[in-house]
Every structure is written in C-alpha cells, then in structure tokens.
LOZAGU-477736 format. One record per residue (C-alpha): residue number from 1; x, y, z. Coordinates in steps of 0.2 Angstrom, whole numbers, padded with zeros to 4 digits. Layout:
N
(NUM,(X,Y,Z))
...
# end
This chain:
724
(1,(0360,1327,0018))
(2,(0371,1330,0002))
(3,(0371,1349,0003))
(4,(0376,1349,0023))
(5,(0394,1350,0027))
(6,(0405,1340,0033))
(7,(0391,1326,0028))
(8,(0391,1328,0012))
(9,(0405,1323,0002))
(10,(0402,1306,0016))
(11,(0385,1303,0009))
(12,(0391,1306,-0009))
(13,(0403,1294,-0007))
(14,(0392,1280,0004))
(15,(0379,1281,-0010))
(16,(0393,1280,-0025))
(17,(0400,1264,-0015))
(18,(0383,1256,-0012))
(19,(0381,1257,-0032))
(20,(0396,1250,-0037))
(21,(0395,1237,-0023))
(22,(0377,1233,-0031))
(23,(0384,1235,-0050))
(24,(0400,1223,-0044))
(25,(0390,1208,-0040))
(26,(0379,1211,-0055))
(27,(0395,1209,-0067))
(28,(0399,1193,-0057))
(29,(0384,1188,-0060))
(30,(0387,1190,-0076))
(31,(0402,1180,-0075))
(32,(0393,1166,-0068))
(33,(0380,1166,-0081))
(34,(0395,1168,-0096))
(35,(0405,1156,-0088))
(36,(0389,1142,-0087))
(37,(0384,1146,-0106))
(38,(0402,1143,-0112))
(39,(0408,1128,-0104))
(40,(0390,1122,-0112))
(41,(0397,1124,-0130))
(42,(0403,1107,-0138))
(43,(0418,1119,-0143))
(44,(0420,1134,-0133))
(45,(0432,1147,-0138))
(46,(0432,1166,-0139))
(47,(0437,1168,-0157))
(48,(0428,1183,-0162))
(49,(0430,1180,-0180))
(50,(0421,1167,-0192))
(51,(0428,1151,-0195))
(52,(0424,1133,-0204))
(53,(0432,1118,-0199))
(54,(0446,1110,-0212))
(55,(0451,1094,-0200))
(56,(0445,1087,-0187))
(57,(0459,1079,-0175))
(58,(0449,1065,-0170))
(59,(0448,1059,-0187))
(60,(0467,1054,-0188))
(61,(0476,1036,-0186))
(62,(0481,1044,-0167))
(63,(0467,1053,-0163))
(64,(0469,1070,-0152))
(65,(0455,1085,-0147))
(66,(0463,1097,-0158))
(67,(0455,1103,-0175))
(68,(0461,1114,-0188))
(69,(0450,1129,-0195))
(70,(0449,1142,-0208))
(71,(0447,1159,-0201))
(72,(0436,1167,-0213))
(73,(0441,1184,-0218))
(74,(0427,1199,-0210))
(75,(0417,1207,-0224))
(76,(0432,1219,-0233))
(77,(0444,1211,-0230))
(78,(0453,1202,-0246))
(79,(0468,1189,-0244))
(80,(0482,1184,-0257))
(81,(0484,1166,-0264))
(82,(0503,1172,-0268))
(83,(0505,1175,-0249))
(84,(0510,1161,-0235))
(85,(0496,1157,-0225))
(86,(0497,1158,-0208))
(87,(0493,1147,-0195))
(88,(0490,1153,-0177))
(89,(0491,1139,-0164))
(90,(0483,1142,-0146))
(91,(0492,1138,-0131))
(92,(0483,1122,-0121))
(93,(0492,1128,-0106))
(94,(0475,1127,-0094))
(95,(0466,1139,-0101))
(96,(0453,1139,-0119))
(97,(0456,1140,-0135))
(98,(0454,1159,-0147))
(99,(0466,1170,-0134))
(100,(0475,1174,-0151))
(101,(0460,1182,-0162))
(102,(0449,1186,-0148))
(103,(0448,1203,-0152))
(104,(0450,1211,-0169))
(105,(0466,1218,-0165))
(106,(0475,1201,-0162))
(107,(0487,1189,-0171))
(108,(0474,1185,-0183))
(109,(0468,1201,-0185))
(110,(0484,1207,-0191))
(111,(0489,1192,-0201))
(112,(0473,1197,-0214))
(113,(0476,1214,-0210))
(114,(0493,1209,-0225))
(115,(0482,1200,-0234))
(116,(0486,1182,-0227))
(117,(0474,1167,-0227))
(118,(0472,1162,-0210))
(119,(0471,1146,-0200))
(120,(0468,1142,-0182))
(121,(0474,1128,-0171))
(122,(0463,1124,-0158))
(123,(0457,1109,-0146))
(124,(0441,1105,-0136))
(125,(0440,1104,-0119))
(126,(0444,1084,-0116))
(127,(0457,1076,-0122))
(128,(0455,1059,-0130))
(129,(0459,1044,-0117))
(130,(0476,1037,-0123))
(131,(0482,1053,-0131))
(132,(0499,1059,-0130))
(133,(0509,1076,-0133))
(134,(0518,1065,-0148))
(135,(0500,1064,-0156))
(136,(0497,1080,-0156))
(137,(0512,1086,-0163))
(138,(0509,1075,-0177))
(139,(0492,1079,-0181))
(140,(0501,1098,-0179))
(141,(0512,1092,-0195))
(142,(0496,1086,-0202))
(143,(0487,1103,-0202))
(144,(0503,1112,-0208))
(145,(0502,1099,-0224))
(146,(0484,1103,-0225))
(147,(0488,1121,-0226))
(148,(0501,1119,-0239))
(149,(0490,1107,-0250))
(150,(0476,1121,-0250))
(151,(0487,1133,-0254))
(152,(0499,1130,-0270))
(153,(0501,1145,-0278))
(154,(0506,1155,-0261))
(155,(0525,1160,-0262))
(156,(0531,1151,-0248))
(157,(0526,1138,-0234))
(158,(0514,1142,-0219))
(159,(0520,1153,-0208))
(160,(0514,1147,-0189))
(161,(0511,1161,-0175))
(162,(0514,1147,-0157))
(163,(0508,1154,-0142))
(164,(0517,1150,-0125))
(165,(0518,1133,-0124))
(166,(0511,1128,-0141))
(167,(0528,1136,-0143))
(168,(0536,1121,-0138))
(169,(0526,1111,-0146))
(170,(0528,1115,-0162))
(171,(0544,1117,-0162))
(172,(0545,1098,-0159))
(173,(0535,1096,-0173))
(174,(0548,1104,-0184))
(175,(0560,1095,-0180))
(176,(0550,1082,-0184))
(177,(0546,1088,-0200))
(178,(0558,1101,-0206))
(179,(0550,1100,-0222))
(180,(0532,1107,-0219))
(181,(0532,1123,-0210))
(182,(0538,1142,-0214))
(183,(0545,1155,-0203))
(184,(0540,1150,-0187))
(185,(0534,1165,-0172))
(186,(0536,1160,-0154))
(187,(0528,1171,-0145))
(188,(0531,1169,-0124))
(189,(0538,1152,-0126))
(190,(0549,1144,-0115))
(191,(0561,1132,-0120))
(192,(0575,1133,-0109))
(193,(0566,1130,-0092))
(194,(0580,1130,-0081))
(195,(0585,1146,-0087))
(196,(0584,1163,-0078))
(197,(0591,1175,-0064))
(198,(0590,1176,-0045))
(199,(0575,1186,-0039))
(200,(0565,1189,-0051))
(201,(0560,1170,-0059))
(202,(0553,1160,-0046))
(203,(0541,1147,-0057))
(204,(0557,1139,-0063))
(205,(0559,1132,-0044))
(206,(0543,1124,-0040))
(207,(0546,1109,-0045))
(208,(0563,1108,-0034))
(209,(0550,1115,-0021))
(210,(0537,1101,-0021))
(211,(0551,1089,-0024))
(212,(0546,1086,-0040))
(213,(0533,1080,-0051))
(214,(0525,1067,-0040))
(215,(0514,1082,-0036))
(216,(0507,1082,-0055))
(217,(0506,1062,-0053))
(218,(0496,1063,-0040))
(219,(0484,1080,-0049))
(220,(0483,1068,-0063))
(221,(0477,1052,-0052))
(222,(0464,1062,-0041))
(223,(0456,1068,-0057))
(224,(0456,1049,-0064))
(225,(0469,1050,-0075))
(226,(0464,1068,-0080))
(227,(0471,1086,-0077))
(228,(0463,1099,-0072))
(229,(0471,1115,-0083))
(230,(0463,1124,-0066))
(231,(0480,1121,-0057))
(232,(0490,1126,-0072))
(233,(0479,1143,-0071))
(234,(0481,1143,-0051))
(235,(0498,1140,-0053))
(236,(0499,1159,-0066))
(237,(0488,1167,-0053))
(238,(0500,1164,-0038))
(239,(0515,1172,-0048))
(240,(0505,1189,-0047))
(241,(0494,1190,-0027))
(242,(0492,1208,-0028))
(243,(0481,1208,-0046))
(244,(0475,1191,-0043))
(245,(0466,1195,-0027))
(246,(0463,1212,-0026))
(247,(0470,1225,-0039))
(248,(0457,1215,-0054))
(249,(0444,1214,-0044))
(250,(0445,1233,-0038))
(251,(0448,1238,-0054))
(252,(0432,1232,-0059))
(253,(0424,1239,-0045))
(254,(0429,1256,-0044))
(255,(0425,1259,-0062))
(256,(0412,1247,-0064))
(257,(0404,1258,-0077))
(258,(0414,1258,-0088))
(259,(0426,1241,-0088))
(260,(0414,1228,-0083))
(261,(0411,1223,-0105))
(262,(0431,1223,-0103))
(263,(0434,1211,-0088))
(264,(0419,1199,-0093))
(265,(0428,1198,-0112))
(266,(0443,1193,-0104))
(267,(0440,1180,-0089))
(268,(0426,1172,-0104))
(269,(0443,1165,-0107))
(270,(0451,1166,-0091))
(271,(0439,1156,-0083))
(272,(0437,1142,-0093))
(273,(0448,1128,-0090))
(274,(0451,1113,-0098))
(275,(0458,1095,-0096))
(276,(0471,1087,-0100))
(277,(0479,1067,-0100))
(278,(0486,1064,-0083))
(279,(0501,1058,-0094))
(280,(0501,1071,-0107))
(281,(0505,1084,-0090))
(282,(0516,1070,-0083))
(283,(0526,1070,-0099))
(284,(0528,1088,-0099))
(285,(0532,1091,-0078))
(286,(0547,1076,-0080))
(287,(0555,1082,-0098))
(288,(0552,1099,-0099))
(289,(0548,1110,-0082))
(290,(0558,1100,-0072))
(291,(0570,1088,-0085))
(292,(0575,1102,-0095))
(293,(0579,1091,-0108))
(294,(0571,1099,-0125))
(295,(0585,1112,-0130))
(296,(0599,1097,-0128))
(297,(0590,1085,-0140))
(298,(0588,1071,-0125))
(299,(0569,1069,-0131))
(300,(0565,1054,-0143))
(301,(0548,1051,-0152))
(302,(0539,1033,-0152))
(303,(0550,1027,-0167))
(304,(0566,1034,-0159))
(305,(0566,1050,-0169))
(306,(0580,1062,-0159))
(307,(0569,1079,-0158))
(308,(0586,1091,-0161))
(309,(0580,1110,-0163))
(310,(0595,1112,-0174))
(311,(0586,1101,-0188))
(312,(0573,1115,-0190))
(313,(0575,1124,-0208))
(314,(0563,1136,-0205))
(315,(0567,1155,-0199))
(316,(0563,1154,-0180))
(317,(0557,1170,-0173))
(318,(0559,1175,-0154))
(319,(0547,1189,-0146))
(320,(0546,1188,-0129))
(321,(0546,1201,-0115))
(322,(0554,1209,-0099))
(323,(0539,1209,-0090))
(324,(0535,1192,-0092))
(325,(0537,1182,-0076))
(326,(0531,1167,-0082))
(327,(0543,1166,-0098))
(328,(0556,1179,-0094))
(329,(0568,1180,-0110))
(330,(0583,1168,-0102))
(331,(0569,1155,-0105))
(332,(0565,1160,-0122))
(333,(0580,1163,-0129))
(334,(0594,1151,-0116))
(335,(0591,1137,-0128))
(336,(0602,1146,-0141))
(337,(0616,1146,-0131))
(338,(0610,1129,-0127))
(339,(0612,1124,-0144))
(340,(0627,1132,-0150))
(341,(0642,1138,-0145))
(342,(0647,1152,-0156))
(343,(0636,1162,-0168))
(344,(0645,1155,-0183))
(345,(0637,1138,-0179))
(346,(0622,1145,-0183))
(347,(0628,1150,-0199))
(348,(0635,1136,-0202))
(349,(0620,1123,-0199))
(350,(0610,1138,-0212))
(351,(0598,1143,-0197))
(352,(0588,1159,-0196))
(353,(0585,1164,-0179))
(354,(0577,1183,-0176))
(355,(0575,1186,-0160))
(356,(0564,1203,-0151))
(357,(0562,1210,-0134))
(358,(0547,1221,-0127))
(359,(0551,1233,-0111))
(360,(0539,1229,-0101))
(361,(0522,1218,-0106))
(362,(0517,1203,-0097))
(363,(0513,1186,-0102))
(364,(0497,1189,-0108))
(365,(0497,1204,-0115))
(366,(0508,1197,-0128))
(367,(0495,1187,-0136))
(368,(0480,1200,-0131))
(369,(0487,1216,-0130))
(370,(0480,1229,-0142))
(371,(0495,1238,-0145))
(372,(0508,1224,-0145))
(373,(0495,1217,-0158))
(374,(0495,1235,-0168))
(375,(0513,1237,-0168))
(376,(0526,1219,-0164))
(377,(0513,1209,-0172))
(378,(0508,1218,-0185))
(379,(0524,1221,-0192))
(380,(0531,1205,-0190))
(381,(0516,1198,-0202))
(382,(0521,1211,-0215))
(383,(0540,1209,-0216))
(384,(0538,1188,-0211))
(385,(0543,1185,-0229))
(386,(0558,1197,-0226))
(387,(0562,1186,-0211))
(388,(0560,1171,-0223))
(389,(0573,1178,-0236))
(390,(0586,1182,-0222))
(391,(0605,1172,-0224))
(392,(0607,1160,-0209))
(393,(0614,1170,-0190))
(394,(0608,1175,-0177))
(395,(0600,1195,-0178))
(396,(0587,1205,-0166))
(397,(0571,1214,-0173))
(398,(0572,1232,-0170))
(399,(0555,1242,-0172))
(400,(0555,1259,-0173))
(401,(0545,1276,-0177))
(402,(0546,1282,-0192))
(403,(0554,1300,-0189))
(404,(0552,1312,-0204))
(405,(0570,1313,-0211))
(406,(0569,1293,-0212))
(407,(0576,1291,-0228))
(408,(0565,1283,-0244))
(409,(0550,1283,-0233))
(410,(0539,1278,-0247))
(411,(0548,1259,-0245))
(412,(0540,1258,-0225))
(413,(0524,1251,-0224))
(414,(0514,1259,-0209))
(415,(0521,1270,-0194))
(416,(0537,1259,-0188))
(417,(0552,1254,-0198))
(418,(0556,1234,-0195))
(419,(0576,1233,-0195))
(420,(0586,1215,-0193))
(421,(0602,1220,-0184))
(422,(0614,1205,-0183))
(423,(0618,1200,-0164))
(424,(0630,1186,-0155))
(425,(0629,1172,-0142))
(426,(0636,1184,-0131))
(427,(0621,1195,-0133))
(428,(0610,1182,-0126))
(429,(0620,1178,-0112))
(430,(0622,1193,-0107))
(431,(0603,1193,-0104))
(432,(0610,1183,-0086))
(433,(0607,1165,-0081))
(434,(0614,1152,-0071))
(435,(0633,1148,-0066))
(436,(0640,1133,-0064))
(437,(0633,1129,-0046))
(438,(0616,1134,-0051))
(439,(0616,1121,-0064))
(440,(0621,1107,-0054))
(441,(0605,1112,-0041))
(442,(0593,1111,-0056))
(443,(0601,1093,-0059))
(444,(0599,1087,-0042))
(445,(0581,1093,-0041))
(446,(0579,1083,-0058))
(447,(0587,1067,-0050))
(448,(0577,1071,-0034))
(449,(0560,1072,-0045))
(450,(0565,1053,-0050))
(451,(0565,1047,-0036))
(452,(0550,1054,-0026))
(453,(0540,1051,-0040))
(454,(0545,1034,-0042))
(455,(0542,1032,-0023))
(456,(0524,1038,-0026))
(457,(0521,1027,-0040))
(458,(0527,1011,-0031))
(459,(0516,1016,-0012))
(460,(0504,1027,-0012))
(461,(0497,1028,-0033))
(462,(0488,1011,-0033))
(463,(0478,1017,-0016))
(464,(0475,1034,-0023))
(465,(0468,1025,-0039))
(466,(0458,1014,-0029))
(467,(0450,1027,-0019))
(468,(0445,1039,-0033))
(469,(0430,1035,-0044))
(470,(0425,1044,-0060))
(471,(0412,1051,-0050))
(472,(0424,1056,-0037))
(473,(0434,1066,-0048))
(474,(0422,1075,-0057))
(475,(0415,1082,-0040))
(476,(0435,1088,-0036))
(477,(0436,1096,-0053))
(478,(0418,1105,-0049))
(479,(0424,1111,-0032))
(480,(0441,1119,-0039))
(481,(0440,1138,-0033))
(482,(0446,1143,-0049))
(483,(0428,1137,-0057))
(484,(0417,1136,-0039))
(485,(0422,1156,-0040))
(486,(0414,1158,-0057))
(487,(0398,1145,-0057))
(488,(0392,1150,-0038))
(489,(0388,1170,-0043))
(490,(0380,1162,-0057))
(491,(0358,1165,-0060))
(492,(0358,1147,-0053))
(493,(0361,1152,-0035))
(494,(0348,1157,-0029))
(495,(0354,1171,-0015))
(496,(0358,1180,-0034))
(497,(0341,1181,-0038))
(498,(0338,1200,-0033))
(499,(0354,1207,-0039))
(500,(0350,1210,-0057))
(501,(0334,1219,-0054))
(502,(0343,1228,-0040))
(503,(0356,1234,-0053))
(504,(0344,1238,-0066))
(505,(0337,1249,-0051))
(506,(0355,1257,-0048))
(507,(0360,1261,-0065))
(508,(0343,1271,-0068))
(509,(0348,1281,-0051))
(510,(0368,1281,-0052))
(511,(0375,1296,-0043))
(512,(0394,1293,-0046))
(513,(0404,1302,-0033))
(514,(0417,1314,-0038))
(515,(0435,1312,-0042))
(516,(0442,1322,-0029))
(517,(0431,1318,-0015))
(518,(0439,1316,-0001))
(519,(0432,1299,0002))
(520,(0437,1292,-0014))
(521,(0457,1297,-0015))
(522,(0453,1287,0005))
(523,(0450,1273,-0004))
(524,(0462,1273,-0019))
(525,(0476,1275,-0006))
(526,(0468,1258,0003))
(527,(0467,1251,-0013))
(528,(0485,1255,-0017))
(529,(0492,1249,0003))
(530,(0484,1231,0000))
(531,(0490,1231,-0014))
(532,(0507,1234,-0010))
(533,(0506,1223,0006))
(534,(0500,1209,-0005))
(535,(0517,1212,-0016))
(536,(0528,1213,-0001))
(537,(0520,1195,0005))
(538,(0525,1189,-0014))
(539,(0542,1198,-0013))
(540,(0546,1189,0004))
(541,(0538,1173,-0001))
(542,(0550,1171,-0019))
(543,(0564,1175,-0007))
(544,(0561,1163,0005))
(545,(0557,1149,-0010))
(546,(0572,1153,-0020))
(547,(0584,1151,-0003))
(548,(0574,1137,0001))
(549,(0580,1129,-0018))
(550,(0597,1135,-0019))
(551,(0599,1128,-0001))
(552,(0591,1111,-0003))
(553,(0599,1108,-0019))
(554,(0616,1117,-0015))
(555,(0616,1103,-0003))
(556,(0634,1091,-0008))
(557,(0625,1079,0003))
(558,(0610,1079,-0007))
(559,(0620,1078,-0024))
(560,(0629,1064,-0018))
(561,(0615,1055,-0013))
(562,(0606,1058,-0031))
(563,(0622,1052,-0040))
(564,(0630,1068,-0044))
(565,(0646,1068,-0035))
(566,(0662,1081,-0036))
(567,(0665,1069,-0049))
(568,(0651,1072,-0061))
(569,(0652,1087,-0072))
(570,(0634,1099,-0076))
(571,(0641,1113,-0081))
(572,(0637,1111,-0099))
(573,(0625,1097,-0105))
(574,(0629,1096,-0123))
(575,(0621,1088,-0136))
(576,(0627,1070,-0142))
(577,(0634,1067,-0160))
(578,(0622,1063,-0173))
(579,(0632,1054,-0187))
(580,(0616,1055,-0201))
(581,(0618,1074,-0195))
(582,(0636,1072,-0196))
(583,(0635,1066,-0216))
(584,(0622,1079,-0221))
(585,(0631,1093,-0217))
(586,(0648,1085,-0225))
(587,(0637,1085,-0241))
(588,(0630,1100,-0239))
(589,(0647,1107,-0237))
(590,(0655,1098,-0252))
(591,(0639,1107,-0264))
(592,(0644,1125,-0256))
(593,(0661,1120,-0260))
(594,(0655,1118,-0280))
(595,(0647,1134,-0279))
(596,(0660,1146,-0278))
(597,(0665,1148,-0296))
(598,(0647,1144,-0303))
(599,(0636,1157,-0301))
(600,(0624,1167,-0315))
(601,(0619,1185,-0316))
(602,(0608,1185,-0302))
(603,(0619,1177,-0289))
(604,(0632,1188,-0294))
(605,(0622,1203,-0289))
(606,(0617,1196,-0272))
(607,(0632,1190,-0267))
(608,(0639,1208,-0272))
(609,(0627,1214,-0261))
(610,(0628,1204,-0248))
(611,(0648,1208,-0246))
(612,(0646,1226,-0247))
(613,(0631,1227,-0233))
(614,(0639,1213,-0223))
(615,(0651,1223,-0210))
(616,(0634,1234,-0204))
(617,(0624,1218,-0199))
(618,(0610,1228,-0202))
(619,(0595,1225,-0214))
(620,(0577,1233,-0214))
(621,(0563,1234,-0225))
(622,(0569,1247,-0236))
(623,(0582,1237,-0243))
(624,(0569,1222,-0244))
(625,(0556,1232,-0252))
(626,(0567,1238,-0265))
(627,(0577,1220,-0269))
(628,(0555,1215,-0270))
(629,(0553,1229,-0283))
(630,(0568,1227,-0295))
(631,(0563,1207,-0295))
(632,(0545,1212,-0300))
(633,(0553,1223,-0314))
(634,(0562,1208,-0324))
(635,(0552,1198,-0338))
(636,(0543,1184,-0333))
(637,(0555,1172,-0341))
(638,(0570,1181,-0330))
(639,(0560,1184,-0316))
(640,(0565,1172,-0299))
(641,(0551,1166,-0287))
(642,(0552,1169,-0270))
(643,(0557,1152,-0266))
(644,(0573,1154,-0278))
(645,(0578,1171,-0274))
(646,(0576,1163,-0253))
(647,(0587,1149,-0258))
(648,(0600,1162,-0267))
(649,(0603,1173,-0253))
(650,(0605,1159,-0244))
(651,(0618,1151,-0253))
(652,(0629,1166,-0257))
(653,(0630,1171,-0237))
(654,(0636,1156,-0235))
(655,(0648,1156,-0247))
(656,(0654,1172,-0240))
(657,(0654,1164,-0221))
(658,(0666,1150,-0227))
(659,(0678,1159,-0238))
(660,(0675,1178,-0240))
(661,(0689,1184,-0252))
(662,(0688,1168,-0262))
(663,(0668,1172,-0265))
(664,(0673,1191,-0270))
(665,(0687,1186,-0281))
(666,(0679,1174,-0291))
(667,(0664,1190,-0299))
(668,(0675,1197,-0311))
(669,(0676,1178,-0320))
(670,(0656,1177,-0317))
(671,(0652,1194,-0325))
(672,(0640,1194,-0341))
(673,(0654,1200,-0356))
(674,(0644,1212,-0361))
(675,(0645,1231,-0354))
(676,(0626,1235,-0354))
(677,(0622,1221,-0345))
(678,(0637,1225,-0330))
(679,(0631,1241,-0330))
(680,(0612,1236,-0329))
(681,(0617,1225,-0315))
(682,(0627,1239,-0306))
(683,(0611,1252,-0308))
(684,(0601,1236,-0299))
(685,(0617,1234,-0286))
(686,(0618,1255,-0283))
(687,(0597,1257,-0280))
(688,(0597,1244,-0269))
(689,(0611,1249,-0256))
(690,(0604,1267,-0257))
(691,(0585,1260,-0252))
(692,(0593,1263,-0233))
(693,(0602,1277,-0235))
(694,(0617,1280,-0226))
(695,(0632,1268,-0228))
(696,(0648,1265,-0216))
(697,(0666,1269,-0222))
(698,(0671,1251,-0225))
(699,(0654,1248,-0235))
(700,(0658,1263,-0245))
(701,(0676,1254,-0248))
(702,(0668,1236,-0252))
(703,(0656,1246,-0267))
(704,(0672,1256,-0273))
(705,(0679,1239,-0276))
(706,(0664,1230,-0282))
(707,(0661,1245,-0296))
(708,(0679,1242,-0302))
(709,(0676,1225,-0305))
(710,(0659,1229,-0315))
(711,(0668,1241,-0326))
(712,(0683,1233,-0329))
(713,(0685,1222,-0345))
(714,(0679,1205,-0340))
(715,(0696,1196,-0348))
(716,(0707,1204,-0340))
(717,(0696,1204,-0323))
(718,(0696,1184,-0328))
(719,(0715,1185,-0330))
(720,(0717,1194,-0314))
(721,(0707,1184,-0305))
(722,(0717,1168,-0311))
(723,(0733,1178,-0306))
(724,(0727,1182,-0289))
# end
C-alpha cells in the first residue's frame, strides 16, 4: 500500500505515528523506572562528576540536611592550588540537587577547566526536624570556612556560585559573615520580590491572588509539618502551560529517535522533588515572596543581628536574563536601588557590584544550558580574579566575540572579550519597575497576608493538624501529579509490562516518515496550533491575574482597612539607621584621609592608572592580564600578593572618588627621587594603558599631565604641590 497513490503518504505516516507512539510510551516507562531508582538512593543527585564528602551538615551544632563535597577533577584535568576555590551552591526550590554540575559543560565544569579547585553544596531529600533557614545559612558559613582552611595557598577567598534560591541564602550568609566569602555570583537569584513590569511578571502576584501565605501554612499542615517541593515545581510549570502540557512531550514524541536521552537526563532532575520543613517554607513565603524584607534590611537573626546586604564586602556578580519568567532582571537587580540612592553611595560603601543580562535564555537555561556555560559561565570563571580586583562601583559585564582586528589578542583567553563598563543606578531604574501606586498595592497584599495567616492559624490550623496524620501526609505526597505521572508509568505498573518488548520490535522495524510527508506537515501545524492556543490561554490568564491583583489591592477601602490610609507613605522603604555601621564608616573615612599623602611606588602607579582611565569607565581582561604580567615580572621581595594588589586598587580608587584633584596633586611628592625608577614606573604605566588599545581625548590629556609629573625633578614637583 505504501506505493499506492494517494494512500501511500497516509500509510507511511500511520506506520511512523504508531511507532513513535510506542517508542514515546517506552521513554515514559524508562522515565518512571529512573524516577523510582533515583528516589531510592540515600542522597539522590544528578552530578556528572565524581565527589567525596567533606562536611555533613547533620553533624553541625545546628544540624541541617546539607552537605559539602569536593568535586574530583576528571582525568586529565589539573587544578591550581594558588587559584581561589569555587563553591557551587544548588537551589533547594523543590527540585533535587546537582543542577550546577549535571553535565561537563556546566558551572562546575568551567570552574575545573579554568584550573580552580571546586566544591559543591547540596542537600538531602528530607529536612532535619526543626531546621530553619538561618540554620542553613550558618551551615553554609561553616562550609565556606572549611574550604578556605583547606586551601591556604589560594590567592583569594572562595568564590561562590549560587543558583536561584541559593542566591538569597548565600547573600544572607555573607551579610552575617562578611569576612568569609570571596566573589559571589548570583545566577537567576531573586532578591527584590515585588519588582517587575506589568504584563510580564505574573508570579509576583501569586501571594496576593491567593489571599496571602495561609495557603502555604495549609500545605505544610497537610504534609504533617512537611512542605512538599512538588508544589513549587507545579508553580514553575504553571507559568508556561504550552511547554508543560504539550511542547515538551510533543518534542520527544516527534523526535523520539534522537531526543530520548536528553529528555531523560533532564527529567531525572526535574521529576525528583524534595521536602522542606513547613516552618522553613513559611518563613520564605512570609519574609521574602510576600513580605519582601531582605533588600530593606528588615530581617534579623535569632541573636538579633540585622541582615544588611550593604555589609557584604565581597564583589557581587548578578547574572540574569530577559527570557527568565521566574527571576526577571528587575527582581535580580532591584535590590541595588533599594539599598542605594546613588551609585556614589556604592563606591563610598566600598562595594563592587557587577551584572550582566542575557537576552533570551530562560530560568533553567542560566544553570544548565551548554551554550551559556561555554560563554557566560566560562568567561566569569576565567575573569573572576579580575572582578575581585575591581574598585568599588556598579559595572555591567559585556561579553563580545573577539574580532580579527581586536588589539592585543594574545592577552585574551578564549573566543570572547570580557569587559566591565561603569554604570549608574539610572541604568537599573531604566529596566522598569513599580510606581508608587504599585508599591502601595504590594504593601497592602503583605498586610492582608498577615491577617489571613493569623485567621488560619487561629481557627483552621488546629483542625487540619488533628485530621492529618503522617500516613495521610505521605499518601498525599505520593498522589501529587508531579510524582504520580512519573511513578505510574514504571515497570511496577502491570499495564506497562508489554511496552518494553513491543518497543524493541518497533526499533528493529523502524520506518520514519519523510519530513515533507503532508501528514507530518499537518501534524506539525496542529502541534503549533495547540501550543498557540495554550499560549493564548496563558496570556489571558496572566492578564486576568494582574487585573485582579491591581484592582483588589489598589482599592482605597482595602488599603484603609489594613492600615494603609492616605497618611501612610509607602513610596520608599528605606533601611533604618545602623549606628554601629556609621561608626565603622567614620573610622574608615578617617583612615582614608591619612592615605592621600602616604603611598609607595606601587600605590602611586595604580593611582595614576585609575586616574587616567577613570573618564572611560571601561576595564577589560587585557588590562588585567597586563597588570598581572607586570606584577609577575617584579622580584619576589617586591612582588605584591593578589590580596595586597586588590587592597591597593580599592584604596586608590576610593581616594580618587573622595577628592580626585587632591589625590593627583599629591603624586609628585610621592614619586621616587631616581630618574631611572620614575622612567621604569612610567614604562609600566604605558604598557598597562596600551593593553586595551586606543583611548579618549580626556584620557590622553590626563596621561600627558601624569607624564609631565614623572619627567620633572622631584624637588620641583614637591615645591609645586605644596604651592598648589
């Protein structure tokens, strides 16, 4: 019949479609078997790399279900003990651990490739009874401390890569213990939970639409004190119903001969939800998702330490994407504008913040995409030491392909040029955000949440807790759709028994239809129509959700009922004064005042370099590579450690920021008396300036001024400086 017209294409398609159906069902059977085997493991994870346990969080004074492991470098991969170790922290946001290293091209993979020792912080499937978010943060501090202890030769503190939920967790830890971490990279991490733009970020309305966090409390009580991470996974999936209910499955069905392995690899991680204590999840929902209390320093530890993100001394790197519908750029970066009114405050505080925005990648792609790993993550790994050296300020990381005419290509690692460009807070504000009325709506939603949660705890919670036993809670978890759809199609289901043998027969006689078969074309068209219909539903649903939230919580009556009358100003949620912090800042300012006229040759050279390049506001890896090369050329007794180099760069930058002209006028009196020494310093300065190639007219003018200082007799310069 395959040769008969017009029935030939139809028969060819019918055979292909039936075979694909059998093979697709077999893929789901394999997925079910993998799911059951995976959850049966003591500590299930999807790490591609070998590892060995370093610290078990269950043995700490405040035990948690977290652990620190050392990643064993693959054969042929060497690590450099002088390089700062990397610690990749996985998100505990419903899914199991391992996403930061589930393939060779991953965050762990690029760190190892760059020669850094690498560690991983993961977690078990069930929490320790009574553990809190604060306990987890303290455990992570202990992990960082241990990694630093194991690498005494490292020229820098441990670099932390924190994915999604792990980002705010690590930031809290760093605010508690600012002495511990090196640079912190936040990948897709929300810190400003109310932020977003209308029409694009519906997840931020969820707490208000649900009437507050009482639903979170109910879910915890239905779990007998345990919150099921499958609920979080379901929330993520609801954001894109077209992908969840059609495109993901159809992609495997339509390409079942080639897509099965990739699908099963991802589903192993996606389909293994973990558990949280109900108290942990309630704290997160109350204080972060609905309360939005982190970026305004409203949170305190059990020993009354206020968590102020401005206390973090480490450089902070934020990696976000416009394609991320879970952590949009506004939520990843809005905390900066919450903390600071002007970028000068960032400099005065001595904080270095770097951000970069991908144009299209989705939330999970930030962690698992091979393309992202081979570009953004690889560049950050290779240039993290450069970021650690950067003077205080706000920068955007720009990663571009190296062109044939790029100057000094030998100073660039790999195919991309990593550049840091100075930015202002107006760049952050330009991303979009809430107006005063929207901030008032979210504040009203937070007040309503407190009321409804209180009502639930008073009148409903006791009844629910009496009714739900441990066995009932376990049965409810097993029946959750995000578990049941995996387990029901495994070999434990008798109905699946013939599928494996049938699939083997189909593979032996596989007859795929031609891509241009009219019925195959019609199938693809129908698939696009279904996906489009689901996308239309999503748009309508999100619009209705947003409209409901805006109208409900924008009601003057509701706002007045929850205590937000016209007299209450909610336009700014500013951080309260911290007298201890102000005293420390005053002492630092006093120390800085004494450094204008006290500097050695290295300090003077770097002061001149920063002064000349300051108007451009651009630094790239070529300049840093040249700086390292010149440092390495110095005799061992004169060579600065990277830690000392970082301290000097930051100090000289802050001097120029405080009073640029005074800092420059002091240079002549600080230069060595020997003409040869001054000439050598001038040569180093020109080499560092030439590394990036080209310079603006203002930079050229400043260079001429500095050259004149280096060339003049030091006695004359000193006299002129005093006169000036």
